[in-house]
matplotlib code that plots the C-alpha trace (Angstrom):
import matplotlib.pyplot as plt

x = [112.7, 110.5, 106.8, 104.9, 102.5, 99.8, 96.4, 95.4, 92.5, 89.4, 86.5, 83.3, 80.0, 77.5, 73.8, 71.6, 67.8, 65.1, 62.1, 59.2, 61.5, 64.3, 67.6, 69.3, 72.8, 74.1, 77.9, 79.6, 83.2, 84.8, 84.4, 84.7, 86.5, 87.3, 83.6, 81.9, 79.5, 79.2, 77.2, 76.8, 73.4, 73.4, 70.2, 71.0, 73.4, 72.6, 75.0, 74.4, 77.0, 75.6, 78.0, 77.5, 80.0, 79.5, 81.4, 83.2, 81.8, 78.1, 77.1, 74.8, 73.3, 72.2, 68.5, 68.6, 70.3, 72.7, 71.7, 73.1, 71.9, 74.0, 73.0, 75.3, 74.8, 78.1, 77.8, 81.4, 80.5, 78.4, 81.0, 79.5, 82.3, 81.1, 82.6, 82.4, 85.5, 84.6, 84.6, 85.0, 83.1, 80.7, 77.7, 74.9, 72.2, 68.6, 67.6, 70.3, 69.2, 65.5, 66.3, 68.5, 65.7, 63.1, 65.4, 66.1, 62.4, 61.6, 64.5, 64.5, 61.3, 62.9, 65.4]
y = [7.3, 8.6, 8.4, 11.6, 13.1, 10.6, 11.2, 8.6, 6.4, 7.3, 4.9, 6.3, 5.7, 4.3, 3.8, 2.3, 2.8, 1.7, 3.9, 2.9, 0.8, 3.4, 2.8, 5.7, 5.6, 8.1, 8.4, 10.6, 11.1, 10.7, 14.0, 17.6, 16.6, 20.3, 21.0, 20.4, 18.0, 16.6, 13.9, 12.5, 11.3, 8.9, 8.1, 6.3, 8.4, 11.6, 12.5, 15.4, 16.8, 18.6, 20.4, 22.4, 24.7, 26.4, 28.8, 27.4, 30.2, 31.1, 34.6, 35.4, 38.6, 37.2, 36.5, 34.9, 32.0, 33.1, 30.3, 30.2, 27.8, 27.4, 25.1, 24.5, 22.2, 21.1, 20.2, 19.1, 16.2, 14.6, 15.3, 18.6, 21.1, 24.7, 26.5, 30.0, 31.9, 31.6, 27.9, 27.4, 29.6, 31.6, 33.4, 31.1, 30.4, 31.5, 27.9, 27.5, 30.7, 29.6, 26.1, 27.6, 29.9, 27.1, 25.0, 27.9, 28.7, 25.0, 24.6, 28.0, 27.4, 24.2, 26.3]
z = [99.2, 102.0, 101.5, 100.8, 103.2, 104.0, 105.6, 108.2, 107.2, 109.1, 109.4, 108.1, 109.9, 107.3, 107.8, 105.0, 105.1, 102.7, 102.4, 100.0, 97.9, 97.6, 99.3, 101.0, 102.4, 105.0, 105.5, 108.2, 109.2, 105.8, 104.0, 105.3, 108.4, 109.3, 109.7, 113.0, 111.4, 107.9, 106.2, 102.7, 101.6, 98.6, 96.7, 93.5, 91.4, 93.5, 96.3, 98.7, 101.1, 104.1, 106.5, 109.7, 111.3, 114.7, 117.0, 120.0, 122.2, 122.6, 121.8, 124.8, 123.4, 120.1, 119.7, 116.3, 114.5, 111.7, 109.3, 105.8, 103.1, 100.0, 97.1, 94.1, 91.1, 89.8, 86.1, 86.0, 88.3, 85.5, 82.8, 81.4, 81.4, 81.0, 77.9, 79.4, 80.5, 84.2, 84.5, 88.3, 90.7, 88.8, 90.2, 91.3, 88.8, 89.3, 90.0, 92.6, 94.4, 94.4, 95.7, 98.5, 99.5, 99.5, 101.8, 104.0, 104.5, 105.3, 107.8, 109.6, 111.7, 113.1, 115.0]

ax = plt.figure().add_subplot(projection="3d")
ax.plot(x, y, z, "-o")
ax.set_aspect("equal")
plt.show()
């Protein structure tokens, strides 16, 4: 039988850094390959995926950066399955909104 659709194996770029006794691992090129840039930060059992997408053409008349920060905690990732009817993509919780705003306010002046 013919083999089903297969995705070519792509080598990820991995950088490991130790800061004050804590080991951090950065991986790029393995996840979110449709994004213009993506990296995974691993610190212990915590994994954070950061992605960036940009337009191919510059908008000359625009005088601001349309930056969007989205923060989601996935309880299913640690084995806690929500019992509500809307199990998948519910509205963001108050904590998620506050963390996204805090990150946005810290990052926005850098641009």
